[in-house]
C-alpha positions in Angstrom: -14.6 -13.8 5.6 -10.9 -12.8 5.2 -10.0 -16.4 4.6 -11.9 -16.4 1.4 -10.2 -13.3 0.0 -7.2 -13.4 -2.2 -5.1 -10.3 -2.6 -3.3 -9.6 -5.9 -0.7 -6.9 -6.3 -0.5 -6.1 -10.0 3.1 -5.6 -11.1 2.6 -5.1 -14.9 0.0 -4.0 -17.3 -0.1 -7.3 -19.1 -1.4 -8.9 -15.9 -3.8 -6.0 -15.2 -5.4 -6.3 -18.6 -6.5 -9.9 -17.8 -8.7 -8.5 -14.9 -10.4 -5.7 -17.0 -13.8 -7.5 -17.3 -14.0 -8.1 -13.6 -12.9 -4.5 -12.9 -15.5 -3.2 -15.2 -18.2 -5.3 -13.5 -17.2 -3.9 -10.1 -17.2 -0.4 -11.5 -20.7 -0.9 -12.8 -21.9 -2.1 -9.4 -20.2 0.7 -7.5 -20.9 3.7 -9.8 -24.0 2.5 -11.7 -22.4 3.3 -15.1 -20.0 1.4 -17.4 -16.3 1.9 -17.5 -15.3 2.5 -21.1 -12.4 0.5 -22.5 -10.9 3.7 -24.1 -10.9 5.7 -20.8 -9.4 2.8 -18.8 -6.7 2.2 -21.4 -5.9 5.9 -21.5 -5.4 6.1 -17.7 -3.9 2.7 -17.0 -2.1 1.5 -20.2 -1.1 4.6 -22.1 0.1 6.9 -19.3 3.6 8.1 -20.3 4.4 8.8 -16.6 4.7 5.1 -15.9 2.8 2.0 -14.9 -0.1 2.0 -12.5 0.1 0.4 -9.0 -3.0 -1.7 -8.4 -4.1 -4.0 -5.6 -7.1 -6.3 -6.0 -9.3 -8.3 -3.6 -10.7 -11.4 -5.3 -13.3 -13.9 -4.2 -14.1 -17.0 -6.3 -12.6 -15.4 -9.4 -14.5 -12.1 -9.0 -12.8 -8.8 -8.2 -14.6 -7.4 -5.0 -12.1 -4.7 -4.1 -9.9 -2.4 -6.2 -7.4 0.3 -5.2 -5.2 2.0 -7.7 -2.9 4.9 -8.3 -1.5 6.1 -11.7 1.8 7.9 -11.8 1.9 11.7 -12.4 5.0 13.8 -12.9 4.8 16.9 -10.7 7.1 19.9 -10.6 7.4 23.3 -9.1 9.8 26.2 -9.9 12.9 24.2 -9.0 12.1 20.5 -8.3 10.3 17.5 -9.5 8.2 15.1 -7.4 6.8 11.6 -8.0 3.1 12.0 -7.9 0.4 9.3 -8.0 -3.3 10.1 -8.7 -5.6 7.9 -6.6 -8.7 6.8 -8.7 -11.4 4.3 -9.1 -11.4 3.1 -5.5 -14.1 0.4 -5.3 -15.3 -2.3 -2.9 -18.3 -4.6 -3.6 -21.3 -3.9 -1.3 -21.2 -7.3 0.6 -17.5 -6.7 1.5 -17.6 -3.2 2.8 -17.4 -4.1 6.5 -14.1 -6.0 6.3 -11.6 -3.2 5.9 -10.7 -3.9 2.3 -10.5 -0.3 1.4 -7.7 0.3 3.9 -6.0 -3.1 3.3 -5.8 -2.6 -0.5 -4.6 1.0 -0.2 -1.9 0.2 2.3 -0.6 -2.6 0.0 -0.2 0.0 -2.7 1.4 2.6 -0.4 3.9 0.1 0.9 5.2 -0.3 -2.6 5.7 3.4 -2.9 7.3 3.7 0.5 9.9 1.0 -0.1 11.3 2.9 -3.1 12.6 5.5 -0.6 11.9 8.1 -3.2 10.0 11.3 -2.1 6.5 10.8 -3.4 2.9 11.9 -2.9 -0.4 10.2 -3.5 -3.2 12.7 -4.1 -6.8 12.8 -5.2 -10.1 14.5 -5.0 -12.3 12.6 -2.5 -16.0 12.9 -2.7 -18.5 13.2 0.2 -18.7 9.5 0.6 -15.0 8.8 0.7 -13.5 11.8 2.5 -13.8 10.4 6.0 -12.2 7.1 5.0 -9.3 8.7 3.3 -8.7 11.0 6.3 -9.3 8.5 9.2 -8.2 5.2 7.6 -5.5 6.2 5.2 -4.0 9.2 7.0 -4.6 11.7 4.2 -4.5 15.4 4.7 -7.8 16.8 3.3 -7.9 20.4 2.1 -11.6 21.5 2.1 -11.0 25.0 0.8 -10.9 24.1 -2.9 -13.9 24.6 -5.2 -14.8 25.1 -8.8 -15.8 28.6 -9.6 -17.0 30.3 -12.7 -15.5 33.8 -13.4 -17.0 36.3 -15.8 -14.7 38.1 -18.3 -15.4 41.4 -16.4 -14.1 39.9 -13.1 -11.2 37.9 -14.5 -8.2 40.1 -13.9 -9.3 40.9 -10.3 -9.7 37.2 -9.6 -6.2 36.6 -11.0 -4.7 38.9 -8.5 -6.3 37.0 -5.7 -5.2 33.6 -7.0 -1.6 34.8 -7.1 -1.7 35.3 -3.4 -2.4 31.6 -2.8 0.4 30.1 -4.9 4.1 30.0 -4.1 7.1 29.0 -6.1 7.3 25.8 -4.1 3.8 24.6 -5.0 3.6 21.5 -7.1 1.5 20.9 -10.2 1.4 18.5 -13.2 4.5 18.8 -15.3 3.4 19.6 -18.8 6.8 20.5 -20.1 7.3 17.0 -21.7 5.7 16.5 -25.1 4.5 13.0 -24.3 2.8 14.0 -21.1 1.2 17.0 -22.7 -0.2 15.1 -25.7 -1.5 12.3 -23.4 -3.3 14.7 -20.9 -4.7 16.9 -23.7 -6.3 14.0 -25.4 -8.3 12.1 -22.8 -11.0 10.1 -24.6 -13.9 12.3 -25.4 -12.1 15.6 -25.2 -9.2 17.5 -26.9 -7.6 20.7 -25.8 -4.3 22.5 -26.4 -1.8 24.5 -24.5 -0.8 27.9 -25.9 1.6 30.3 -24.2 1.5 28.3 -21.0 -2.3 28.2 -20.8 -4.7 25.2 -21.6 -8.4 26.0 -22.1 -11.1 23.5 -22.9 -14.4 24.8 -24.3 -17.6 23.1 -23.2 -21.1 24.5 -23.6 -20.0 28.0 -24.2 -17.7 28.2 -21.2 -14.0 27.5 -20.8 -12.5 25.1 -18.3 -9.1 26.4 -17.3 -7.3 23.0 -17.4 -3.7 24.2 -17.0 -1.6 27.2 -16.5 2.2 27.1 -16.2 2.4 29.8 -13.6 0.1 32.4 -12.0 1.6 35.2 -14.1 0.2 33.6 -17.3 -3.3 34.1 -15.9 -3.2 37.8 -16.6 -2.5 37.2 -20.2 -5.8 35.3 -20.8 -8.3 37.3 -22.8 -11.7 35.7 -23.1 -15.2 36.8 -24.0 -16.7 33.7 -22.3 -16.8 32.7 -18.6 -14.0 30.6 -17.3 -14.3 27.7 -14.8 -11.3 27.3 -12.5 -10.3 25.3 -9.4 -9.8 27.9 -6.8 -9.1 28.1 -3.0 -12.2 29.2 -1.2 -10.4 32.2 0.4 -10.3 33.7 -3.1 -14.1 33.6 -3.5 -14.6 34.9 0.0 -12.4 38.0 -0.7 -14.1 39.1 -3.9 -17.5 40.6 -4.5 -17.3 40.3 -8.3 -19.3 38.4 -10.7 -18.0 34.9 -10.0 -20.1 31.9 -9.1 -19.2 28.9 -7.0 -20.3 25.8 -9.0 -19.4 23.1 -6.5 -16.8 22.2 -3.8 -13.9 20.1 -5.0 -11.8 19.1 -2.0 -8.2 18.0 -2.5 -6.3 15.5 -0.5 -2.9 13.8 -0.3 -0.5 11.6 1.6 3.2 12.1 1.4 5.9 9.4 1.5 9.6 9.6 2.2 9.4 13.4 2.8 10.3 15.3 5.9 7.9 18.1 5.2 4.5 17.9 3.4 4.4 19.5 0.0 2.3 22.4 -1.1 0.2 22.3 -4.2 -0.9 24.4 -7.2 -4.2 22.5 -7.8 -5.4 22.6 -11.3 -8.1 20.8 -13.3 -5.6 18.8 -15.3 -4.5 17.0 -12.1 -7.9 15.4 -11.9 -9.2 12.5 -14.0 -12.7 14.0 -14.0 -12.0 17.0 -16.2 
């Protein structure tokens, strides 16, 4: 079967655009929903952090495997780090026993590794993909994260607990640059703004806490509506307030050209889902 497969490592967006119809066809097969042009262009063509890294598996002109990361600028209190968000991992059903997932990912990772620049690929694996990312791609998977909904009454107590989980060395998406901020706050189908270091997106009478510049800004949030936030599970275990766990949202990563693995300040804006 491998003799029939052609591997293509995309080096520029002009080449990538030519494969969009085949990528959309594979997306529809794998996720049973269409991939909108606007969303794809936002993530892959208009990203101010840089060009995506994409590897494709092609059989008879059809894309049967797809692994991609899009660059993300990460920072902490003193440093910046090259980040890459892993997204839209896909393999056509007849080709899922031939190791394409691992082969395509490692082709992308080798390009990151050869830069010799400290970097991290990260993402939010679902139940179906977690084992593969851990066993085949060598990811560290952190199971403790989940999305919780906090009532206004419980908010300040929750903030105190979250502060215990974040250090000055923890990395998050760098929203200090105007172009990155405008891009991330205007994902197709949604618009939100950052005020005083806090980004809130209202949806169905509830706020999603998309971004906060540091944990100290959390205490400044005043809301009469519930707030959804990605939070370590230890926080929800420690509090008996009026918060509700909505769903688990595990976080994973693989570091490159680094002696020690980084720590993270995981927020909704780091995911392409929110």
